[in-house]
N, CA, C and O atoms as a MOPAC input file, in Angstrom:
PM7 MOZYME 1SCF
protein

 N     35.84300 1    12.97400 1    26.32700 1
 C     37.38500 1    13.07600 1    26.65800 1
 C     38.02600 1    14.00700 1    25.63800 1
 O     38.96200 1    14.72600 1    25.98500 1
 N     37.57000 1    14.02200 1    24.42300 1
 C     38.13900 1    14.94400 1    23.41600 1
 C     37.93400 1    16.30600 1    23.82000 1
 O     38.83700 1    17.10100 1    23.55900 1
 N     36.72700 1    16.78400 1    24.51300 1
 C     36.54100 1    17.98700 1    24.88500 1
 C     37.36800 1    18.59700 1    26.02600 1
 O     37.65800 1    19.78900 1    26.12300 1
 N     37.72700 1    17.55500 1    26.92900 1
 C     38.56100 1    17.94000 1    28.02300 1
 C     40.06000 1    18.27800 1    27.43900 1
 O     40.73400 1    19.21000 1    27.87800 1
 N     40.46800 1    17.44800 1    26.45300 1
 C     41.79900 1    17.70300 1    26.02100 1
 C     41.88300 1    18.93600 1    25.25100 1
 O     42.95700 1    19.53000 1    25.16200 1
 N     40.61900 1    19.44300 1    24.58100 1
 C     40.56400 1    20.77500 1    23.77800 1
 C     40.65900 1    21.78100 1    24.85500 1
 O     41.45200 1    22.71200 1    24.70900 1
 N     39.93300 1    21.69400 1    25.92500 1
 C     40.19800 1    22.72200 1    27.06400 1
 C     41.48200 1    22.70600 1    27.53600 1
 O     42.02700 1    23.79500 1    27.71800 1
 N     42.10700 1    21.64700 1    27.78200 1
 C     43.77500 1    21.67800 1    28.19200 1
 C     44.32100 1    22.38500 1    27.15000 1
 O     45.05100 1    23.31700 1    27.49000 1
 N     44.15400 1    22.18300 1    25.87100 1
 C     44.94800 1    22.88200 1    24.83100 1
 C     44.84400 1    24.46600 1    24.98300 1
 O     45.77400 1    25.27000 1    24.91500 1
 N     43.71400 1    24.68400 1    25.16800 1
 C     43.22700 1    26.30200 1    25.23100 1
 C     43.93800 1    26.82900 1    26.47500 1
 O     44.48500 1    27.93000 1    26.40000 1
 N     43.97600 1    26.13500 1    27.60900 1
 C     44.49600 1    26.64800 1    28.74500 1
 C     46.14900 1    26.49300 1    28.81200 1
 O     46.83800 1    27.39500 1    29.28900 1
 N     46.62400 1    25.47100 1    28.37700 1
 C     48.11100 1    25.34600 1    28.37000 1
 C     48.77400 1    25.51400 1    26.95400 1
 O     50.00000 1    25.60100 1    26.88000 1
 N     48.03300 1    25.55800 1    25.89900 1
 C     48.68500 1    25.54000 1    24.58200 1
 C     48.74300 1    24.17000 1    24.05000 1
 O     48.79400 1    23.12600 1    24.70100 1
 N     48.72700 1    24.32800 1    22.73500 1
 C     49.02400 1    23.10300 1    21.87400 1
 C     50.37300 1    22.53900 1    21.92900 1
 O     50.57600 1    21.33200 1    21.80000 1
 N     51.26500 1    23.37200 1    22.11300 1
 C     52.59800 1    22.86300 1    22.07800 1
 C     53.08300 1    22.30100 1    23.43300 1
 O     54.19000 1    21.77000 1    23.52500 1
 N     52.23800 1    22.42600 1    24.49100 1
 C     52.58200 1    21.95800 1    25.83500 1
 C     52.87300 1    20.28300 1    25.80500 1
 O     52.00300 1    19.54400 1    25.34500 1
 N     53.89000 1    19.84500 1    26.21800 1
 C     54.35500 1    18.41000 1    26.11600 1
 C     53.24400 1    17.61300 1    26.70500 1
 O     52.87400 1    16.63400 1    26.05600 1
 N     52.66400 1    17.87500 1    27.81600 1
 C     51.66000 1    17.11000 1    28.58200 1
 C     50.42900 1    16.94800 1    27.70700 1
 O     49.81700 1    15.88400 1    27.61200 1
 N     50.05300 1    18.24300 1    26.97600 1
 C     48.83800 1    18.01200 1    26.21700 1
 C     49.05000 1    17.17000 1    24.92600 1
 O     48.15500 1    16.44500 1    24.48900 1
 N     50.27700 1    17.29300 1    24.32600 1
 C     50.59600 1    16.46300 1    23.29600 1
 C     50.51800 1    14.95500 1    23.62800 1
 O     49.89800 1    14.20700 1    22.87200 1
 N     51.07600 1    14.53100 1    24.64200 1
 C     51.10200 1    13.31600 1    25.30000 1
 C     49.81400 1    12.76500 1    25.47200 1
 O     49.47400 1    11.66600 1    25.03500 1
 N     49.04600 1    13.60500 1    26.16500 1
 C     47.55100 1    13.30600 1    26.38900 1
 C     46.81300 1    13.07700 1    25.17000 1
 O     46.06300 1    12.10200 1    25.12400 1
 N     46.92500 1    13.84900 1    24.17000 1
 C     46.28100 1    13.87400 1    22.84600 1
 C     46.59200 1    12.52000 1    22.22800 1
 O     45.73500 1    11.75100 1    21.79200 1
 N     48.01400 1    12.28600 1    22.23400 1
 C     48.38700 1    10.85300 1    21.61100 1
 C     47.84000 1     9.72200 1    22.34600 1
 O     47.30100 1     8.81000 1    21.72000 1
 N     47.93700 1     9.69300 1    23.72900 1
 C     47.27200 1     8.71500 1    24.50900 1
 C     45.68800 1     8.41000 1    24.07200 1
 O     45.21300 1     7.29600 1    23.84900 1
 N     45.12500 1     9.45700 1    24.02100 1
 C     43.60800 1     9.30300 1    23.66300 1
 C     43.32600 1     8.81800 1    22.21800 1
 O     42.35700 1     8.11200 1    21.93900 1
 N     44.26300 1     9.25700 1    21.30300 1
 C     44.20000 1     8.74200 1    20.00600 1
 C     44.47600 1     7.27600 1    19.89700 1
 O     43.79800 1     6.53900 1    19.18000 1
 N     45.46700 1     6.87500 1    20.60800 1
 C     45.86400 1     5.36600 1    20.72500 1
 C     44.86600 1     4.63300 1    21.25300 1
 O     44.40000 1     3.64300 1    20.69000 1
 N     44.42700 1     5.13300 1    22.51100 1
 C     43.26300 1     4.42900 1    23.07100 1
 C     41.97300 1     4.20300 1    22.20100 1
 O     41.32800 1     3.15600 1    22.24600 1
 N     41.64100 1     5.32100 1    21.37500 1
 C     40.51300 1     5.32200 1    20.75600 1
 C     40.64600 1     4.10100 1    19.51900 1
 O     39.69200 1     3.39500 1    19.19400 1
 N     41.87200 1     4.01500 1    18.97200 1
 C     42.22400 1     3.16900 1    17.93200 1
 C     42.15500 1     1.73800 1    18.46800 1
 O     41.58200 1     0.85000 1    17.83600 1
 N     42.77500 1     1.52500 1    19.69700 1
 C     42.67900 1     0.28200 1    20.27500 1
 C     41.25100 1    -0.28300 1    20.67300 1
 O     40.90700 1    -1.46300 1    20.60900 1
 N     40.56200 1     0.69400 1    21.05700 1
 C     38.88100 1     0.27300 1    21.29300 1
 C     38.35100 1    -0.02900 1    20.10600 1
 O     37.60800 1    -1.01000 1    20.06800 1
 N     38.57200 1     0.64100 1    19.02000 1
 C     37.88100 1     0.25100 1    17.75100 1
 C     38.33000 1    -1.06200 1    17.20500 1
 O     37.54000 1    -1.82900 1    16.65500 1
 N     39.72100 1    -1.34500 1    17.37200 1
 C     40.21700 1    -2.68200 1    16.96600 1
 C     39.66300 1    -3.74200 1    17.83300 1
 O     39.32500 1    -4.84100 1    17.39200 1
 N     39.57800 1    -3.41200 1    19.02300 1
 C     39.00400 1    -4.45100 1    20.12200 1
 C     37.47200 1    -4.69100 1    19.72700 1
 O     37.01300 1    -5.83200 1    19.78500 1
 N     36.74900 1    -3.69600 1    19.35800 1
 C     35.42600 1    -3.82200 1    18.86200 1
 C     35.17200 1    -4.76700 1    17.83000 1
 O     34.35000 1    -5.68300 1    17.84700 1
 N     36.12300 1    -4.38000 1    16.75000 1
 C     36.10000 1    -5.29300 1    15.47600 1
 C     36.31900 1    -6.87800 1    15.76000 1
 O     35.63300 1    -7.76500 1    15.25000 1
 N     37.29800 1    -7.06100 1    16.58300 1
 C     37.65100 1    -8.42200 1    17.00600 1
 C     36.65800 1    -9.15700 1    17.64100 1
 O     36.30800 1   -10.29400 1    17.32600 1
 N     36.14000 1    -8.36300 1    18.69300 1
 C     35.03700 1    -8.94900 1    19.53300 1
 C     33.77900 1    -9.28900 1    18.54100 1
 O     33.18600 1   -10.36400 1    18.63400 1
 N     33.43700 1    -8.33600 1    17.63000 1
 C     32.32200 1    -8.66800 1    16.65200 1
 C     32.72000 1    -9.91400 1    15.77700 1
 O     31.92800 1   -10.85500 1    15.72000 1
 N     33.83300 1    -9.95800 1    15.13800 1
 C     34.38700 1   -11.15100 1    14.54000 1
 C     34.35900 1   -12.33400 1    15.24900 1
 O     34.00600 1   -13.36500 1    14.67500 1
 N     34.70700 1   -12.34000 1    16.51400 1
 C     34.92100 1   -13.53300 1    17.40600 1
 C     33.42200 1   -13.93900 1    17.61100 1
 O     33.10200 1   -15.12100 1    17.48000 1
 N     32.49000 1   -12.97300 1    17.93300 1
 C     31.21200 1   -13.44800 1    18.25300 1
 C     30.53700 1   -14.18100 1    17.14800 1
 O     29.79100 1   -15.13200 1    17.38100 1
 N     30.81700 1   -13.70100 1    15.81300 1
 C     30.19500 1   -14.27500 1    14.84600 1
 C     30.81200 1   -15.68700 1    14.48300 1
 O     30.14800 1   -16.63600 1    14.06700 1
 N     32.09200 1   -15.68800 1    14.68700 1
 C     32.83400 1   -17.15200 1    14.69200 1
 C     32.13400 1   -18.01200 1    15.73700 1
 O     31.88400 1   -19.18000 1    15.44000 1
 N     31.81300 1   -17.55900 1    16.87900 1
 C     31.32500 1   -18.35200 1    18.00300 1
 C     29.99400 1   -19.01300 1    17.67500 1
 O     29.74700 1   -20.18900 1    17.94300 1
 N     29.15700 1   -18.17800 1    17.07800 1
 C     27.81500 1   -18.55600 1    16.71000 1
 C     27.95500 1   -19.66700 1    15.59900 1
 O     27.26900 1   -20.68900 1    15.60700 1
 N     28.79500 1   -19.41000 1    14.75400 1
 C     28.99300 1   -20.47000 1    13.71400 1
 C     29.56900 1   -21.71500 1    14.09100 1
 O     29.33600 1   -22.78000 1    13.51900 1
 N     30.48000 1   -21.53000 1    15.26400 1
 C     31.17300 1   -22.75000 1    15.82200 1
 C     30.09700 1   -23.38600 1    16.54300 1
 O     29.92500 1   -24.59300 1    16.37000 1
 N     29.31100 1   -22.70600 1    17.36600 1
 C     28.16400 1   -23.38600 1    18.18800 1
 C     27.34800 1   -24.21500 1    17.24200 1
 O     27.04200 1   -25.36500 1    17.55700 1
 N     26.97300 1   -23.68300 1    16.08200 1
 C     26.00900 1   -24.33300 1    15.20100 1
 C     26.73300 1   -25.65600 1    14.65100 1
 O     26.15100 1   -26.74100 1    14.67000 1
 N     28.03600 1   -25.50000 1    14.16000 1
 C     28.53300 1   -26.52200 1    13.72900 1
 C     28.87500 1   -27.73100 1    14.70700 1
 O     29.05100 1   -28.89100 1    14.33600 1
 N     28.93800 1   -27.29400 1    15.94400 1
 C     29.11900 1   -28.33900 1    17.08400 1
 C     27.62300 1   -28.98200 1    17.21500 1
 O     27.46800 1   -30.19000 1    17.39100 1
 N     26.63300 1   -28.14400 1    17.12300 1
 C     25.19800 1   -28.78200 1    17.47900 1
 C     25.02400 1   -29.83100 1    16.23800 1
 O     24.53000 1   -30.94400 1    16.41800 1
 N     25.42900 1   -29.42100 1    15.09600 1
 C     25.09900 1   -30.27300 1    13.86900 1
 C     25.99100 1   -31.56900 1    14.22800 1
 O     25.36400 1   -32.61700 1    14.07000 1
 N     27.09100 1   -31.69900 1    14.59900 1
 C     28.00600 1   -32.60600 1    14.83700 1
 C     27.50400 1   -33.48300 1    15.81300 1
 O     27.54700 1   -34.70600 1    15.67500 1
 N     26.95400 1   -32.82500 1    16.94900 1
 C     26.30300 1   -33.61500 1    18.11000 1
 C     25.10200 1   -34.38800 1    17.55500 1
 O     24.87500 1   -35.53500 1    17.94200 1
 N     24.30900 1   -33.74900 1    16.62200 1
 C     23.14400 1   -34.56300 1    16.23100 1
 C     23.48200 1   -35.64000 1    15.24200 1
 O     22.74900 1   -36.62700 1    15.17000 1
 N     24.55900 1   -35.51900 1    14.46100 1
 C     25.01800 1   -36.48700 1    13.68900 1
 C     25.68200 1   -37.77200 1    14.46900 1
 O     25.56000 1   -38.93800 1    14.09600 1
 N     26.31500 1   -37.38600 1    15.47600 1
 C     26.82600 1   -38.38900 1    16.32900 1
 C     25.70100 1   -39.29600 1    17.03900 1
 O     25.71800 1   -40.52600 1    17.08800 1
 N     24.77400 1   -38.49100 1    17.55000 1
 C     23.65500 1   -39.11900 1    18.28800 1
 C     22.79500 1   -40.06700 1    17.26800 1
 O     22.34700 1   -41.12900 1    17.70200 1
 N     22.57300 1   -39.69000 1    15.94300 1
 C     21.99300 1   -40.64400 1    15.07200 1
 C     22.89600 1   -41.66200 1    14.74900 1
 O     22.45900 1   -42.78900 1    14.51600 1
 N     24.21500 1   -41.40200 1    14.69500 1
 C     25.21900 1   -42.66500 1    14.33300 1
 C     25.03700 1   -43.73500 1    15.58700 1
 O     24.88700 1   -44.94600 1    15.42500 1
 N     25.07500 1   -43.13300 1    16.72600 1
 C     25.03400 1   -43.84200 1    17.86700 1
 C     23.78400 1   -44.72000 1    18.01100 1
 O     23.78700 1   -45.90500 1    18.34400 1
 N     22.70600 1   -43.96200 1    17.71000 1
 C     21.34400 1   -44.64700 1    17.84000 1
 C     21.28400 1   -45.64000 1    16.83900 1
 O     20.73300 1   -46.69200 1    17.16200 1
 N     21.77500 1   -45.52500 1    15.58100 1
 C     21.68300 1   -46.43100 1    14.39300 1
 C     22.36500 1   -47.54400 1    14.78900 1
 O     21.85600 1   -48.64300 1    14.57000 1
 N     23.54000 1   -47.45500 1    15.39200 1
 C     24.38500 1   -48.55700 1    15.86000 1
 C     23.84500 1   -49.44800 1    16.83500 1
 O     23.94200 1   -50.67200 1    16.75000 1
 N     23.16700 1   -48.72200 1    17.93400 1
 C     22.40200 1   -49.30200 1    18.89000 1
 C     21.35500 1   -50.17200 1    18.28800 1
 O     21.17900 1   -51.32100 1    18.69300 1
 N     20.61600 1   -49.60700 1    17.26800 1
 C     19.47600 1   -50.39300 1    16.66600 1
 C     20.05000 1   -51.70500 1    16.02900 1
 O     19.58500 1   -52.82500 1    16.23700 1
 N     21.00400 1   -51.44900 1    15.31400 1
 C     21.72600 1   -52.54900 1    14.51700 1
 C     22.07700 1   -53.67500 1    15.49900 1
 O     21.86000 1   -54.86500 1    15.27000 1
 N     22.66600 1   -53.16500 1    16.66600 1
 C     23.21300 1   -54.25100 1    17.75000 1
 C     21.81200 1   -55.08300 1    18.35200 1
 O     21.82000 1   -56.28200 1    18.63100 1
 N     20.80300 1   -54.31700 1    18.46700 1
 C     19.67800 1   -54.92200 1    19.05800 1
 C     18.93800 1   -55.85600 1    18.16600 1
 O     18.20900 1   -56.76400 1    18.56500 1
 N     19.21500 1   -55.52300 1    16.78600 1
 C     18.43700 1   -56.43900 1    15.83900 1
 C     19.03500 1   -57.93800 1    15.70200 1
 O     18.48800 1   -58.86500 1    15.10500 1
 N     20.33500 1   -57.97800 1    16.41600 1
 C     20.81200 1   -59.16500 1    16.46800 1
 C     21.64900 1   -59.64400 1    15.08900 1
 O     22.15600 1   -60.75200 1    14.91500 1
 N     21.65500 1   -58.48200 1    14.13900 1
 C     22.43700 1   -59.10500 1    12.88800 1
 C     23.91200 1   -58.51700 1    13.37400 1
 O     24.20600 1   -57.65300 1    14.20000 1
 N     24.76600 1   -59.41300 1    12.44600 1
 C     26.21600 1   -59.16400 1    12.78900 1
 C     26.80600 1   -58.85000 1    11.34300 1
 O     26.31200 1   -59.41500 1    10.36700 1
 N     27.81200 1   -57.99300 1    11.20500 1
 C     28.44700 1   -57.67300 1    10.02300 1
 C     29.16700 1   -58.88100 1     9.52800 1
 O     29.75200 1   -59.69100 1    10.24700 1
 N     29.07100 1   -58.92100 1     8.26900 1
 C     29.71600 1   -60.17100 1     7.64900 1
 C     31.16200 1   -59.70400 1     7.20400 1
 O     31.22500 1   -58.78900 1     6.38300 1
 N     32.27300 1   -60.24000 1     7.66700 1
 C     33.65500 1   -59.92200 1     7.41100 1
 C     34.26300 1   -60.90600 1     6.53800 1
 O     35.44500 1   -60.79400 1     6.21000 1

């Protein structure tokens, strides 16, 4: 894209309003793409960590429910 803008500059001149607007648009788009890339990378990392935490939580809940089931089957009752 940058090469195309350079060719337009050569044919129309650097001071042409259309060329300046196009160069500005290309610059803004590049910055937005870079920012989105960073956000996507950060979100992907967070998602992996979140999924790991949820898996750990699910395992803890399963062990708790299983332990409670064993307790109930044992016939013991808590003393209050």
